[in-house]
ZADO-1210 file (C-alpha; in nm, 4 decimals, padded with zeros to 6 digits):
<atoms>
<atom x="00.3873" y="01.2461" z="00.7030" code="UNK" pos="1"/>
<atom x="00.7357" y="01.1787" z="00.8309" code="UNK" pos="2"/>
<atom x="01.0371" y="01.1694" z="00.6019" code="UNK" pos="3"/>
<atom x="01.0696" y="00.7952" z="00.6568" code="UNK" pos="4"/>
<atom x="00.7109" y="00.7325" z="00.5494" code="UNK" pos="5"/>
<atom x="00.7535" y="00.9550" z="00.2442" code="UNK" pos="6"/>
<atom x="01.0698" y="00.7653" z="00.1526" code="UNK" pos="7"/>
<atom x="00.8965" y="00.4286" z="00.1939" code="UNK" pos="8"/>
<atom x="00.6074" y="00.5445" z="-00.0253" code="UNK" pos="9"/>
<atom x="00.8419" y="00.6732" z="-00.2976" code="UNK" pos="10"/>
<atom x="01.0396" y="00.3487" z="-00.2868" code="UNK" pos="11"/>
<atom x="00.7178" y="00.1466" z="-00.3254" code="UNK" pos="12"/>
<atom x="00.6011" y="00.3701" z="-00.6111" code="UNK" pos="13"/>
<atom x="00.9344" y="00.3277" z="-00.7878" code="UNK" pos="14"/>
<atom x="00.9189" y="-00.0509" z="-00.7546" code="UNK" pos="15"/>
<atom x="00.5656" y="-00.0514" z="-00.8964" code="UNK" pos="16"/>
<atom x="00.6768" y="00.1568" z="-01.1945" code="UNK" pos="17"/>
<atom x="00.9668" y="-00.0790" z="-01.2530" code="UNK" pos="18"/>
<atom x="00.7344" y="-00.3792" z="-01.2272" code="UNK" pos="19"/>
<atom x="00.5013" y="-00.2184" z="-01.4804" code="UNK" pos="20"/>
<atom x="00.7908" y="-00.1954" z="-01.7237" code="UNK" pos="21"/>
<atom x="00.8674" y="-00.5662" z="-01.6735" code="UNK" pos="22"/>
<atom x="00.5026" y="-00.6514" z="-01.7360" code="UNK" pos="23"/>
<atom x="00.5155" y="-00.4645" z="-02.0666" code="UNK" pos="24"/>
<atom x="00.8365" y="-00.6496" z="-02.1566" code="UNK" pos="25"/>
<atom x="00.6690" y="-00.9849" z="-02.0898" code="UNK" pos="26"/>
<atom x="00.8717" y="-01.0594" z="-01.7755" code="UNK" pos="27"/>
<atom x="00.5998" y="-01.1417" z="-01.5207" code="UNK" pos="28"/>
<atom x="00.8284" y="-01.3220" z="-01.2746" code="UNK" pos="29"/>
<atom x="01.0474" y="-01.0151" z="-01.2275" code="UNK" pos="30"/>
<atom x="00.7348" y="-00.8001" z="-01.2010" code="UNK" pos="31"/>
<atom x="00.5887" y="-01.0233" z="-00.9283" code="UNK" pos="32"/>
<atom x="00.9108" y="-01.0018" z="-00.7295" code="UNK" pos="33"/>
<atom x="00.9181" y="-00.6227" z="-00.7542" code="UNK" pos="34"/>
<atom x="00.5502" y="-00.5916" z="-00.6611" code="UNK" pos="35"/>
<atom x="00.6104" y="-00.8090" z="-00.3550" code="UNK" pos="36"/>
<atom x="00.8908" y="-00.5764" z="-00.2500" code="UNK" pos="37"/>
<atom x="00.6664" y="-00.2749" z="-00.3108" code="UNK" pos="38"/>
<atom x="00.4079" y="-00.4211" z="-00.0736" code="UNK" pos="39"/>
<atom x="00.6778" y="-00.4423" z="00.1928" code="UNK" pos="40"/>
<atom x="00.7635" y="-00.0743" z="00.1514" code="UNK" pos="41"/>
<atom x="00.3981" y="00.0267" z="00.1542" code="UNK" pos="42"/>
<atom x="00.3500" y="-00.1711" z="00.4767" code="UNK" pos="43"/>
<atom x="00.6354" y="00.0246" z="00.6336" code="UNK" pos="44"/>
<atom x="00.4599" y="00.3466" z="00.5331" code="UNK" pos="45"/>
<atom x="00.1187" y="00.2197" z="00.6510" code="UNK" pos="46"/>
<atom x="-00.0428" y="00.2651" z="00.3091" code="UNK" pos="47"/>
<atom x="-00.3109" y="-00.0024" z="00.3077" code="UNK" pos="48"/>
<atom x="-00.4883" y="00.1406" z="00.0032" code="UNK" pos="49"/>
<atom x="-00.1777" y="00.1042" z="-00.2113" code="UNK" pos="50"/>
<atom x="-00.1146" y="-00.2441" z="-00.0713" code="UNK" pos="51"/>
<atom x="-00.4587" y="-00.3542" z="-00.1874" code="UNK" pos="52"/>
<atom x="-00.4001" y="-00.2127" z="-00.5367" code="UNK" pos="53"/>
<atom x="-00.0690" y="-00.3952" z="-00.5679" code="UNK" pos="54"/>
<atom x="-00.2203" y="-00.7206" z="-00.4388" code="UNK" pos="55"/>
<atom x="-00.4891" y="-00.6919" z="-00.7070" code="UNK" pos="56"/>
<atom x="-00.2216" y="-00.6562" z="-00.9768" code="UNK" pos="57"/>
<atom x="-00.0331" y="-00.9563" z="-00.8348" code="UNK" pos="58"/>
<atom x="-00.3509" y="-01.1626" z="-00.8427" code="UNK" pos="59"/>
<atom x="-00.4038" y="-01.0709" z="-01.2079" code="UNK" pos="60"/>
<atom x="-00.0490" y="-01.1845" z="-01.2924" code="UNK" pos="61"/>
<atom x="-00.0917" y="-01.5231" z="-01.1236" code="UNK" pos="62"/>
</atoms>
């Protein structure tokens, strides 16, 4: 995996962790925004499996 793809994956993972914290703090709107950004980073890294997981979480929040 290239450095760029590794960076994009780490960035997406970080955004998901941050979104999880907002979910626990009862801030779903901020969490949805962060999860949407995470999907963008995962797309850049070509990680379709992680994209599907994040989409499932977004669907649960809606």
